[in-house]
N, C-alpha and C positions, 0 to 999 in steps of 0.2 A: 485601096486595091485589095482584092482578094488575096489571102495568104494562108499558110498552114498554120493553125493556132491549136496548140495542146492545152486543153483546160482540165484544171485539177477538179475533178468531180467526186464530192465527199458524200454524196447520197442525200445531202440536204437540198432545200428548195432553191437556195440561193445560187449555188453553183450550177445546178440544173438550169435555172433560167439564163444564167451567164452563157452557157453552151448553146441553149437554144436561141438566144439573140445573135450570137455569131454566126451560127447556121444559117438564120434567116438573112443576115447581111451578105451571104455569098462566100464566106470563109470556108476553108477545107478543115473541119473541126475534128479533133480526136480526143476522146475523154481520157483521162488518167486518174485511176484511184490509187491513193497512197496509203500503203499500211505501214504505220510508223511505230506500232507497239505490238509485240506478240507474246508477253510474259503470262497472259491469262485469257487467251482467246474464249475459253470455255466459261469464263467468269460471268455471274449474273449481271454484273455492271458493265461489261465489255460488249459493245454494239457494233464491232468491226464487221462481222459476217452480215448482219441485217443492213448496215449502211452500204456494203458492196452490193447487197441485192436491190436495194433502193436505187443506187447509181446505175446499175445495169437496166433496171426498169425503166428509168428516165431516159438513158441513152437510146434505148430501142424505140421509144416514142419520138424522140427528137431525130432519130436516123443517123447516129454516128457510132463509131466504134468505140469501144471501152478496154483499155488495157489496165491491168492491175500490177503495180510494182511495189516491191518491199524495201522500204527505207528504215526498217527497225535497227539495223547495225548502225547506220548513220546517226539515227535519232539517238541512240543509247549513247554513243561516243560524244556527239557534239551538244546534245541538249539535256539528257537525263543525267549524265555524269556531273554537269554544270549545277543542275538543279539539286542534287544531293550534297555537293560541296558546299553550295550556299547556305543551305539549311543547316549543315553541320557547323558552319561559321557563325551561326545566329542571325543570318539575314533571311528575307522572304523574296525570293526570286520570282520573276515573272516568265516561265518557260515559253509562253506562246509568243513573245516578242523574239526570243532566241530561235524558236521553231521557224518563224517567219524567215528570219535571216540566214539561217543554216540548212533548212529542209525544203520549205515550200518555194523559196525563190533562190536556192542555190542547188541542192541535190536534185530537185524536181526540174529546176531550169536546165542544169546540165544534160539530164536525161532527155528532155524535150528537144534540145538542140541536136543531140544524137539521132533523134528520130526525124530530123529535117524540118523542125519547126522553125517559123520567122519569129513567133512570139509565143508566150504562154499567157494564159487568163485564169482569174480566180473569181469567187463570188464575194470578194471582200466589199465592204461598203467604204470606198475611198475613191478619190478622182485624181486625175494626172492632167497637167497642162504644160504645154511647150512654151519656154521663156528663154529668148536669147540662146537658142541651141541647147538649153538644159531642159530637164524635166522636173517640174514642181509637183510635190505631194500634196493633195488637198484633202479636206474633210470630205466625207460621203455626204450627199444631199439630206439623208435622213439622220438628223441630229441625235436620235436615240439609238441609231446602230452604227454611227461613225466608228471605223475601226483603223483610222490613221494612226492612232496610239501605238497600236501593235506593229505598225509597218514602218515606224520612224527609223529604224536602222538599216533600211535598204538603201543600195548606193545608185548612183547614176547608172552604172552598167547593168544593174538589175531592173531599175525602172524603166530604162529604155526598151526593155523587152518585154514588157508586162502590159496586160489589158485588164480593167476592172469594168467590165460591161454592165454591172447594175449599179455602179457608184452614184449615179445621177437620179436613182430611184428611191422612193419610199418603200419600206418593206411591205406595206399594204398592196401597192401596185405590183411588186414582184410577185407575191401570192396570186394577185388577180390574173397576172399574164400566165402563171403556171397552171392555174385551174382552167383558163380558156383554152390552153393549148393541151389539156388533158393529161398533165404529168401526173403521175400516181403519188408523188410526194408533195403535192401542192399544199397540204395542211400539215405536214410533219412538223412536230415540235422542234424548235431551235435547240441545238445542243448547247450545254452551258459547262462552265468550270474548265479545268485543265484537261487537255485532250486524252491523256493516258490515265487520268483518274476517273473521269466521267461523274457519275452521280454517286460513287462509292463514299464511305465515311472517309475523310481525309486523314485523321490521325491512324486509323486502321491501316490504310495504305502505307503512310510513311514509316509506321512501326515495322513493316516488313522489311525495310532498308536501312533504317537508322537505329541504333541502340537507345534505349531510355537510360538517361542519367539523372536521376531525381535529385533535386535540391531544394534550398530554402525559398519561399515565396515571401518577399519582404516589403514593408511600407518604405518610402522614400529615406526615413530616418534609420533604416537598417532594422527595425522591430520585425520579428518574424511573426506572419499571420497565417502560414499555411506551407504546403509543399507542393511543387511542381514536378511533373513526370519527366521533364527533359526540355531544355530551353528551345530546341529545334521544333517543338510542338506548339508554340505560341507564336503570334505576330503582334506587332505594335497596334494598339487600339482595340484589340480583341476583347470581348465582353463574355460570350458564351463559351462554356467549358472551362471556366477558371476554377470553379468548385468552391467559390466563397460566397457565403450568405450573410445573414445577420441584419442588423439595423443599419439605416443609413442608405446613401445612394448605391447604385451598382459599382462593381469593381471593374477595373480596365487594366490591360497590361500597358506599362509606360516605359519599360527599359528591360534590356537583357544584359546583365553583368557576367560576361563569359569567364573573366579572370576567377570569379568566386562561384560561378554556377548559381546565381541569384537571380530571380524573376521579380522585378519591382512592379508593384500593382498599386493603383490609386483608386479613390472613389470619386465619381462624378464625370459625366460625359465630356466636359470642358475644363478638365483639372489643368493648371498650368504646365504640367509636365507632358501633357499630351499635345501642346501647342508649340509651333515653330515659326519664327519669322524668316528664317534663312535655312538653306541646306547647301551641302557640298555634293557634287556628283563626279564620278569617274567613269572611265571607258566611254567617253563621249562619242556620238557618232552624228554626222550632220548630212542632211540630204544634198544641199547645194555648198553652203559655206557656214562656217561658224559665226554666231551672231557677235556683235561688237560689244566689248564691255560698256556698260552704261546705258545699253539698249533697253527699251521697254517693250515687254512682250506679254502674252498670256502663257499659262503653264498649267499642266495637269500633273499631279503626283500619284493619281491612281486612275484607272481607266473609267470607272463609273463616277466621275468627279466633274463638277462644273469648271470652267476656266476660272483661274485666279491671276489677277494682275501680278507681274513680277518685274524686277530689274536684273539684269545680268551684271554681276559685280567682278567676275572673273571668269576668263575662258582661255584655253590654250593647253597644250601638252596632254590632251585627252581629259582635262579637268573642266568643271564647271561650277560656278558659285552663283547662287540667285538669292534675292531678298524679296520678302513679300510685305507690301504695306498692311495686309490683314493676316493674322496669325493662321497658319494651316495645321489642321488637326491630323494627328497620327501619321506624320511623315515616317515612312518606313524603310530603312535600309534593305538594298536589294531589289525594291521596286524602281521603276523608271520615272524620271521627271522629263516630260516632252514639252517642247516649246512651240509657240504658234504665232505667226503674224496674220492676224485675221483667219482667213480659211486655210492658209498655207502651213503645212507642218515643217518645221525647220529641222527637226531632229531631236536629240536628247541625251541623257546620260543616266547611268545607274546610281541611284541615291546611296551615298556612302555614310 
């Protein structure tokens, strides 16, 4: 049945086609452009103004109203503060996961409900399915664009109010629909990276908010091989930007020793210290219900990663433990481990 749907329009082709398809389906569609960052609107790397113009141009072609709303205060409090705290603690967070749970599907959802919307919609590549009165979160049909990993913390209350109009489409089809409809952003390049950082150099950005605390760069046996600029500026498995050369294989970050401010580095892409057969997770969140201990599932420990078979060894009290038959490379504290049962995303936890 036709209903009022507020669509998050970012200026990209995905959210524009989401709005277009809902409009064609007979819904009362309102576009909403979210401004989540305002520290450097005039920065060369900040595309907010152009993104809004692109969203407005697409909305005009589609024939829907576009409203702009500023969630920058909520974003700084709920997402960015956590981002900085995690980096300060030596972990590598994934702010896009938190942004979805706290901003796009909470602050945005609440705002849309105040506008009288029945549902909200976004241009995420994910799908939903009703099952016994509950909502299952499924992978997007385009395996290369699937975004269920970033959505794994959404609750039943949130998912029951959400539509993913392009989740059943491949990206090529989305662009084809946009071009045929005359949307001016049909060929716009996909955005990459963390939303508030964009294409800017990451270290340069982080240095504006976190102090540099140099320390020893050491081999696993404690031998000093160099100096790091601060543990917050490195991540497990990192190769580029370490600053070590010389003979032999490339160097990689293997561990952060917070107590001694030491960065442990090793040589070789598959060094044993970069491989893990198990992990612990905290702050677990499940779409329907927690998996049972002993259950066999598939898992991702990073977004751009193929599924890996795993067994749940412990679950409960917000904690999760899994084991892998095949070693996993560069399992990184602060990132999310997300579990799947076939196409169904079960939820996940923050790697501890």
